N, C-alpha and C positions, 0 to 999 in steps of 0.2 A: 357549435358553442364558441364564443369569442374568448379572448384572453382573460377577461375578468370573470367570466363564467367558469373557465377552467380553474382559475385560482380559488374561487369561492367553493367550488364543489370538491376538488381533489386535494388542495394544498392548505387552505385555511384551517382544516381540522388538525393539521400537523403543527400549527404554530403554537409557540409557548409564550410565557410572560415576556413582555417587552416588544412583541411583534404586532400588537394591536390588531390581531385577527387578519393580518396582511392587508389591512385597509388603509394604511398610511404609506408615505413615500420612504420612510426610514424606520428603523427599529431602535430601541433603547437598550443598551447593554450596561447594567449597573456595574460599577467598580466593585472589586472584591479586595478589601483591605488585606495587605500582607501577601498578595498574589500578583503575579505577572500574567498578562494576557498573551497567549501564543496564537498566531494566525498563520494559516497555510491555505493554499489554493491549488487545485488541480482540475484538469478537464479530461473527459474521455469522449471518443468519437466513434461512430459506427464505421465498421470496416477496418479500424485500427486497433481499438481496445475491446471491442465486442462485435458480435454478429447481429444483423437485423433480425434473425430468427431466434435469438436468445429470449427467454421469458422476460417480460417487462420487469418483474420484481427483482430478478437477478441483476439486470442492468442498473436499477436504482441502487441496489446494495453495493455493487462494484463502484459506482460513482461516489458514494459516500465513504466507503471503506478505504479507498486509495488515499483519501485525505486523513482519515483517522489514523492510518499507518504513520503519516508524517508527524502528527501530534504525539503519538506514542513514542516515536523515536526521539522526541525532544523531552520526554518525561512528563508530558502534559495530559491532563484528564480532560476529555472532550466535553463540551457544554452546548454549543449551538452551531448552526451552519446556515449559509445562504445558498440558494439554488438558482442557477441560470439555465434555462432550457431553450434550445433551438429545435422546434418541432416541425417535422415534415407535414405536409397537408394530408398525408395518408394515415396519420395517427388516429386511432379510434378511441371512443370512450372506454371500451374494455381494456385497451392497452394502458390508458391513463389510470384506470382503477388499479390495475396490477402494479404499475409503477409506484403509485402512492402507497399501496400495500407494502411493497418492499421497503420504502422509507419508514413506514410506521413500524415494521418489524424491527428495524435497526434502531430506531429511536427508543423503542422499549428495551432492547438489549443493551444499548450503550448509554442510556440516560441522557439523550440529547434532544434538542428541539429546533424546529425551523424558525429562523428569524425573518426571512423574506427572500427576495431575489428578483428575477425577471423572466418572462416568458415571451418568446417571439416565434413567428412562423418562418420557415425556410424552404427554399426549393431544393436544397441540398440534403445531405445526410443528417441524421439525428446527432446532436452534440449536447453534452451535459457538462456544465461547470459548477463546481462546489467550492465554496470558501468556508473553512471550518475554524472554529474558535475553541481554545482550551485554556486551562489555567495550570500554572505551576507555582509553588511557593516562591516568593520574591528571590531572584538571583539563582533559581534552581534549574533553569533550562539547560539541557545537555546539548552542547554544540558539536560541530565536526572538528573543532580545532584543539581538543585537549589531549590527544594521544601522545604518549611519551615512550622512548625506547625502553625496552625491558618489560613492557606490559604485554598482555595477551589479547587475542581477538576472539570474540564469541559471536554466535548468531542464534536467534530464536527460530523455532519451527524447522521446516524442511525447505530445501532449495531445489528449484527446477520443475515442481509439479505443474505449475501454471503453464510453463512452456511446453510440457508434455501434453497437457490438455489441448493447447493450440495445435500441436502436431497431429493429434488425433483428428481435430476438425479439418485439418489440411490434408487428411487422408494419407498420412504416412503409413506405410505398411507395418503391421504389427500382429502379434498373436496374443494380445491381452484378453483375459476373460472379462465378462461384463462388469464385475465389481471393480477391477483395476482400471478399466477404461472410464467408468463413471466417476471414480475418485479423482482422476486427473482432470476430467472435464469440469467437475464441480469446483475444483480449485481455480481453474481458469475463469470460470464465470463469477465466482464469489470468493474473493480473498478472505483470509482469516487473520487480520492483523492482531498482534498481541496487546490489545488496548489495556487489559488488566495488568500488564507488566510495567506500565509506565512509572508507577510510584516506586517500585523496586529499582528500576533502571536508574533513577535519580541518585540512589544511594550507592551504586557500584560502578557506574560507567564514567569514563573520562571523556569519551567522544562517542557519537553514535550517528547512524544514518538509516533511513528505511531502504530496504532492498527493493527498488522499483525497476531500475533499468538493467540490473544484473549485479551479482555479488561482486565480481572483480571491478566493474566500473564504479559501483557505489562505494566500495572500500577505497577506491582511488580518490574519491572526494575527501574522505577522512585523511588519507595520506597527504594530499595537497594542502588542505587547511591546517594540518598539524605539522607539516614539514618533516615527515618521517617516511620510512619504508615499511610496508606491511607484507608479510610472508604468510601465505595460506597453505596449510598442509592438506593436500587433496584427499588423503585417506580419511580425514576427519570431517569433511563437509557432509552434512546430513542429507542423504538421498533416499527417497522412499523405495520400497520394493516394486510398486507399479512403474516408477520411473526407470529403475534399473532394467526391468523386464522390457520396457518400451525401447530404450536406447542402447542397452547392452554396454559394450566396451566404451562407447562414446558418451555415456551418461554424464560423467563428471565434466568433461569439457563443454558439453552443450548446456548443462545445468547452470554452471557458474556465469554464463553470459546470457541466459534466456530472459531474465527479468520477469516482472509482474508477480514477484513473490510476496511483496508487502510484509516482510518480516523485518526484524531489527538486527543489524550488525553493529557491534560496539566493542570498544576497548576498555580494559580495566585491569586490576591487579591479577597476578597469577593465582591459580587455585580457586577461582570462583566456582560455585556449584549452584545449579538451579535448572529451570526449564529452558535450557539453552545448551548449545554445543561449543566446546573449545575448538577453534579451527585454525589457530595460527598465533603469530606474535608480531610485535612491533620492534623495529630496529632503526638505527640511524640510516639516512639515505633518503631516497624518494621513490615513488611509484608503488606498484603492487606486483608480486610474483606468486605464481602457483607452483608448488612442488609436489612430486609424486615419488615416494621412496627416497626422499631427500634430494632429488634432482629437479631443477627447474624445467618446466614444460611450457611451451608456447600456448597461448589461448587465442585461437583464431578470431573469436568474436567476444570481446570482454563484456559487451553490453549492448543494449538497444540504443540507437540514435534516431531522434525524431526528424532530423534534416540531414 
């Protein structure tokens, strides 16, 4: 099947209004009065972000959700996406059907539609690029630059589970039962970004970032953009029971730099309560520090580096 056959069979059914059935060179995105358009893009590659033996539908969901995480961290509600595929010649119709099914599942869950993209063959590894579009009320996007001394630091979800799942795949020695192992692997394969939290985030956050490269590294982006220092209290970082069982005494230091969490770290007033954890505070200065029992500890690997 050639490029146009692949598009017509697997991806045109995912197209929404303005995409012209993926039969045109461009899509039309109508303006929404009183709202700003938020755009983000991210790519994942075989051997770096997923394994070739992962189910096709989970690869599709990861490719999409790492972008939805970025939108959520800006307070944006997702609406549309573009998809760019570099497909090895070994890809089969069954694989494509599974991949399209994963996209369809997430389109239904998150209320988004495909606008278009590009499909190409490659002699290398499978690579997937997504550009996602969302909307916020005009002037309502939460940036990285609004944190101020005296504020507190919060994070949604748990930290480190995806890194734990990767460790399982890399055959690190462990004594996990099947349920604990499967929970970590599932989080590595399919992130769970707090998309539904975006609207509330806009009302409480002064700065935010999605946790993709590692909690310490990504909080560093807020610290740099806001020209402040962030102190993370290690005892308050949310770590799951399976992760603690996997990494034991090393769980905290490994989790805060593991990355691939796709949760939201944000700053806001003291005393906030909700589906998130209070993990630290903002003060004058620069950089990010991690403390345990009130004493600063070194973090050997603050986050993932692509190069």
